[in-house]
N, C-alpha and C positions, 0 to 999 in steps of 0.2 A: 533377286531385286528387293522382294518384299522383306529379306531379313536385314539388307541394309537401310530399307525405309521405316522397318520398326525400330533400329539402332539410332537412327535421327531423330525419331519422335521420341524415343526414350532418352537420349541426351536433353532433348528439349525440354522436356517435362521435369526432369532431374533440374534443370537449370533454373527453372520457374520456381520448383519448390525451395531451393537456395535462396532465391531472391526473397520469398516470402519470409522465410525464417530470418534472413538478413533483415529485411523491414521490421519484423516482429521485435527484433534484440535491438533496434535503433529507436523503437517507440519511445516517445518521451511521456513522461508522466507527469501529473499535476500534483501540488503541493499536497493536496486532500489524499490521492491515492497513496502518497509516499508517507504521510502520517498516520492511516490506517494501517499500512503495511507494517511501519514501524512500531506502534503502539500495540499490535496483536501480536508482533514478533516478541517483544519486552514481555509481553504477558505470559507466553509460551515459552520464553527464555532462549529463544532460537538466536543465537549469535550471528549465524551466516545471514539469515533474513534481516535482521537489525544492521548489520552491514552493508547489505543491498539496498535497502529502501533509503537509508543514509546518503547514498550516492545517486539518487534519483533527483534531488532537488539541491539548492544550496542549503548551507546549515541555518540561515536565516529565514528562509522559507520552510523548512521542516519544524523549526522552532514554532513559528508562526501556525501551522498546520496542527501540529499537537496541542499547542494551547487552545484554537478553535473548538478542536475535537473534545479536550476537557472540558469547556463550556458548555458544548452541545449536551455531553455525556451527563454532567452535573444537573442541567436543567431537565432532561429526560427522566432522570431519576427522582427528582425533586417531584416534578409530575406523578410520576408513578406512585411515589410514597407519600404524597399529599404533604410535604415538608417544604422548607425553606431552602434555596439552593445553598446557603451559608451552612446549614445544619448537616446537610448531606455532603458536603464538601469537607467539612470537620471530621465527620463519621467515617469517610472513606479514607481519611490521613491518621484515623486513630486518636484524633483529639477531644478532648472534654467538650461537651456542650456548652454552649455560652449563656 
């Protein structure tokens, strides 16, 4: 009798674990998570992660998120370097200073 009860509880807990995993897989990502994952994957040259992050949101949303991330990164670097955002952006792109 206890063996049957243990099997029943085991199946019940296994089904809960499967549902949690399924819910985690269906979790939606916001555009900033997608942009961060996409850019970090590009920096690490991880094509699989690039492809995965690109499916999290629409291409337009990903583009907006990447643009926003770039703006924030340039502003943070400009503050850190005590330079203008334009000088930092040109430096990062390897362009001559204006």
